[in-house]
N, C-alpha and C positions, 0 to 999 in steps of 0.2 A: 503496501500499499504506500509505503514513503515513498519506493521510487515514483508510482505513479501518481504520486500529490505532489511530487516537486518535476514530476515533466509540466504539469495543468498548470500550476506554477509559473512556472517560463512564460508559457502562451498565453498567462492571462493580464502578467504585468503591467500595469498601465505608468506615460509615463509621468512619477512624482517622485516627491522626496523618499518617501518609505512606504513600504508596502509587506503587511503582517499575514503568514496563511496558520492560526491554530485550528489542525482537528483533533478532536477528544471521541474516541471510544472504548464506553464503560458497559461489562456486563455486571451483573451482580444477581445477588442468588441471599435468599433469606432465609433460614428453616428454624419453627418453634414447635415447641411439646408443650401444650399447658393443661395444666389437671391433667396430667397424664396421659392426655390426648393428641396429636400429634395435628396442627395447624397446616393445610393445603401450605405450600409451599409457593414463595411469589421469584418471579425469577423476572430483567431488567436489562434493556439490551438499546441501547442509547448513540446515537453516532453521529456526530456532525462539527463542522468547520462556522471559524467565527475570522472574515473578513477586516483586514485594520489598514487603513490609509490614513499617511498625513501627507499634508503638501499645501506651499504657501501661509503656513500659519497654522491651515484647518486640521482637523479630526474626525473622518468618520467610519462609522465599522456597521458593518453588517453579515449577519448569521444565516447559515442554510443548511438543511441537514438533506441536501444534493449536490454530491460530492463529485458526481463528473463534471468535467470540463464546463460543461452547458453552464451549467449549478453555481458552479466558480465564476465566472463570469460573470453572470447575471448580479453574484452578491458584489463585484466587483466593483460592478460600477454604479451599484447603490450607497458601498462606500466613499467614492471616490465623490458622488456629488452630495453625498452631507459632509463631507469637508470643505468642499467649493461652498455652500453652505454655512458651514462656521467659519471660513472666512475672515477672521476680524471682529471675531463675535467669541476668543477665548480667553480663559480667565488672566492668563499667558501665550508669549508666540511661542509655540510647537513647534521652529523652521531654529529654533536656537537649541535644542536641543538635541547631543546627538544620540541616536540610538541603538541598543546595544545588536555587535552581529554575533550571537554566542555559538560554538561549534562546541556539542558534546553528548553527554547522556548519561544517562540515570535510570536503576533499576532498586525495586526493593527488592532485602536479603530474603530466599525463602526457601526455606529448609525441606518446608513438609508440604507440599501443593495442596488447594481445597482438592481439588478432582482426586489424589491420592487414596482418600474413602468413597462410598458411593453412596448415594442420597442413604442408603439403606443402614447404613454401616453408620454414618451425621446422623439421622432419627433416632439408630440406640444409645447413641453414645450422648442426645439430650433426651432420652427415654431416663436411660441410668441415674443422671443427676437428678431429673424432675424428682425421679420418687424418691430421692434421698430426704424430698424437702416436708414428704406428710409424715413427720412424728407426734403428729395426737390432733385431735378432730380440731384443736380452734386455732388447727393451719387449712388458711379460710380460699384461699387465691398462691396460685403461685404460678410459673411461666419458667424456664430456660429456653434458650436463642442463639444462634448464629451466626451473622452477614458476612459473607463475602463480595469484596470489588475485585476487581481488574477494570485501572485504565488505564489506555497507553493517549499518550498526549506527544503531536508530532509539532515544532513551532519551526517553519519559516520563514524569511525575511528577503527582501530582493539587493540584498548587497550581502548576499550568502553565507546568514545565518542561518545553520540545518542544530536542530536538537531535538532527542529523542526520549524521553522518559515512559517508565514501564510503575506503575507504582500499583499494591496490591498491597492488602489490608484484611485485619479480619475482627470483630466488635461479637464479642462473648457479654452475655446477658443471663444474667440469675435476678430474678425477685422472687420472695416469698409474704404472705399479705399475714397475719394473724388479726383474729377478732376477737372480743366477746363485750357483748350485750353493744353498749353504743363507743366501745373504747377499739382502736383499729392502730396498728400499728403494721409496717413495713420493714423492710433489708433487701439489701441490690447488692449486688458486686460491683463495688468501688465507686460507689453513687451515681452510675449510669456513665462509667466511663471511664472504661479499659480496656478501648480501641487500637491496637497498634499495626503498623505494619505486619507486613510477614505473612505466614502459612502456617497452617492447622498448628503447628507448634508455640504458637500463642500463647493455647491455652497451659500447658506448660509452666510458659514464662511465668506467669500471673492465680495461678495457682485454681484455674475454674475447678478439678477433679478434688471431691471432696467438702465443697467449699457451701453447697445448697444446703446440706441438716445444719452447720455452724449457723447458718443463716437464717435457718428456721429455731434456731437453738435459743439465738438472740430474741429475734420477732418476740419470742413468748415470753424472755426474760423483761421483757419492753412492757406485757401487756399488764406485770403485774406491778411495777417500775411505778415510784412517784412522781409527779413533776418536776421537770428542773425549777431549782429554785433563783428571784430574783434578784440579784446581789449583783458586785463589780467584783471579780475575777482572774484570778489567772488565765489564761487558754491554751489549752496544748490541741493545738488541729493535725488530724493527721494528714496524710498525703492526698487522701483522695477530696478531704475538701479544702484544701489550699490550693489545689488545681482551679477549686470556680474561685477563692476568693483574689490569687493570682490573676484570671483571665477576666476577672471585672474592674476589680479595683488596680488593675495596673494594665491586660491588655489591651483595652478600649477606650480609655486616657490616653494610651499613648500613640494608637492610630494617630498618622499626621492626616490626614482630610478628614478624620473628626474634628479635630484641633481648627481647621482651618474654617472651619465651620461646615463642608460637605454635605450634615449625617444628623445636623439642627431639626429639621422635619421629619424626619422619620425616627432614627436610632438615637438622637439626642446629639448633646456638642462633650466639651471636657472641662472638667476643672483646670487641666495644664496648659499653660498657654507656650509660646516659641518660645519666650525671653526667659522662661526658667530649666532649657538645657543646659546644663554644664551648671549650675548656680545651685540650685533648685534641691535641697536636702529633702528626698521622698521617705529614705526610712533611716532606723536605723545602722548604722555602719556592719551589723550586721551582713545587711540587707544586696547580693550579689542578684540580678535578674539579666539572663541574656535571651536572644534570639538565635537560635539556633537551629539548623534542617540538615546540620550534617550528624545529626544520632538516623544509624541506618532502622533501629527499632521503634523511634516517634512517630508518630501517628500524620503529624504533616510536612517532613523530610522531603526533600528536592533536592536537585541540582542548579536549579534556575527557575526563577517564576515565570508568570503568563505574559512580560515584558523582555523577555529573557537575557535579564539579570540574573549574574550569576548568587549560589545563594554563599552565606558563610555566615558563620559563628558573629557576632558581636554582645557585645555589653550594652546593656540599654541602662540599668542601675549597675554604679559599681562602688562599692562601700557606703551605698544608700546613697551617692550622689547623681543625678539624672542623666544621663549624657547622650543616646540617643533615640527617636523617634521610632515606631513601627511605620515608616511610610517610603513608599515607593518609588518609583525616578521621574513622575510629573512629580507630583509632594515636595519631594527634596525640591525639583525646580522654583517650585513655587514659592516651598519658605526660605528656599538659601539655607537647609541645613542636609547633613547628608545620613543618609538612613541607614533602611536596609533593603532585601529581593523579597519586599511581603507583596509586591504587583496581583494580586491572587483573583479567578477568577473561580465561580460556584462548577461551573460548566458552557460546551460551544457557544451553547444562546446569549452570555453576557458578557459583557466586557472586564476586563479586569480592575479592582479599588483594592486599595492596602488593607488589608487582612493578617489580625493575629497566626503566628503558623506553631510555630513552634517555638511556646515561651513559658521556659526552665528557671526557677529558682536554684544556686548553685550549693551545692552541703557543705554541710559548717563542719563541725566537730565537736557539738552533744553525741553522745549516744541517749537510747531511750530513756535508760536509767537513771544518767544524770538528770538529764528535761525534765521526768517526772517527781526526784529527788530533790529538785532546787525549787519545788512549790510547797509554799504552805498548805495555800487554803487557791484551788481554782477547780479544771472541769475537766475532762478527754471531752474533745468534739467528732462525730466522724461522720463520714460518708452526707453531700448534700440531698434536703429534699427540696427546699425551696430557697428564691434569693429576687431581696427585689433590692437597688439599688436608683438613686436618683438622675434627671438625661445630666446629670457634668460628671456623671461617676465618681463622684464622691459621698455623699452618706448613702449607708447600705445595710441590711439589715437581711441573714442571713439566716436556713435553719435543719437543723442535722437531723437524720433520722436516729443517732446514736452517742447518749452524754453518759461520764462515767467522772463521778466526782475524786475529787484529790485534795485528803489533808494530813499535811505534816509527812510530804514524801510518797505518798501509797495511792495508789487506784482506791477507791473503796466501792458505796452506793452507784448502783446503774437508771438514771435517770431518761425519763421520754420525753418528748419535743422541747430538746432542748433547742432555743437560739440564742444567735448573740447581732452586738450592732455596734456603728461604731462611722468614721465616717474615715475617708481615704487620706484625708491630709498627714492625717495625726493617731493613724491605727496602725500604718507600718514603721512610724517611729517607736511604734511600747514595744518590734521587735526583740525578745531579748535572748532569745534561746536559738539556734538550727541546727534542725538536726544533721549527725555525720551521713557517710552513703551507706551502711546500713539500714537506715531510715528513708532512703530515698524508694522511687517506687516512679514507672514511667507510664502516665495513662494520656487518656486522650477523647475527643468529646469529637461529635460528629453534624454538630445542629449549628454551629453559631452561624447567626442570622442577621442582613444588616446587607444594606443599599435596596434602591428601587429599580425599579421591581427586586422582591428579596433575590440572596442568594445564600443557602444556608450554603457551608463548608467545613470541611474538618480540619478541627487545631487540635495540636499536641503540648502537651503538657507533663512535664515532671518536678517534682519535688521532694524534700525533707520533709519531716512533721516540727513541727516551729512554735514555739511557746510566748504568749505576748500578754505583756500584765494590763493591770488596768482595762477591762473590758466588761461592757453592758452587757451581762446574762441574763435571759428571762427564758420562762416554759412559755408554751404555744397549748393549746384546746384540741 
């Protein structure tokens, strides 16, 4: 297909300053077993191309599912017309931007291909895990699932750029619900965020097997647990909640197009301003946050973004000091700031915009035992259950599935409906311990939404456990 696309592209190239073709071919399959009954499998196959034209300062896009030469010719004609209409009306003069001419390839590391097990074997795998969830009658709902996605992406430019990327990832899921009267509690695998690049080996990497019975036991414990207290406590967040905290109160505020106002009408703005980079103390000196698309197992790893920018690890926050925004090529030109290769589109029929990719908190030095031992009175929270954050990504309130009080350096009573709230601008400055590599977990989400029309993309997050001082904690209902 790549050679055919290259041939078609050469035939249809218009006389413009820049033209690119982005081809995306995605296949996916999702398998589920709910209450010990196999759910009908769902399969999806989607193919299409986005043509981009930049000419005399104007920009135009056109997408098509017709990947024949005539289909591509029609799309590039439409893109050229839009570029002509936008000339002199763009926020910046695009003729001043040197577009990348990338050459390279990237492929997910897969040890055990999805196809190595038959459909019946994968259903049996899910059925065995689901059966472990039914340890009591109070378990009223349970489900196990696997979602496999394989996406081939080809990027060509008029100046000879050529990139081929093959992304494969697996999204395992286990959810258990317990009920007694009006009290309902749930536990999930990784707080809905266990996605990784790779094949079926991901199941062993994340400890999928045997987790169903553990989650069921914890859901039953929550049924009889008292409500979370309301007071100011030290807060120990497990990695599966740290990823949500990182995503919402660091990832989205640092998206450069959001800072520039592009998302104001839909997904909101940011409390971060351009003059903060290089001067603003975002968190304590223990906070080190990186954009890192180089980890092979992480969900949003890639070699090049959708504008052809080569991807490399970059510190966004170092020792608490804000350094670099999450901004791609066009946003960097607008803001006059260096950024990263994170211009990404959810599919062939959407243009790339600034997105969270792999956003990680670098490990610290504290062991799990040292973090607990350091807390005189506090609470451990695991697995995100709910989230709410204001339009500027500053004030937030998050709920978790699991809470456990800490008294005099010991984990004690389990509590249900744990919640906490804070302000991004001060919460991260109260970071007082960062877990070491042994507490570090690689997780990922597939439903980060942004843009008009909406684009849901995959994002990777990795984080150790962390301790925050003086956090407002309260119980839910």
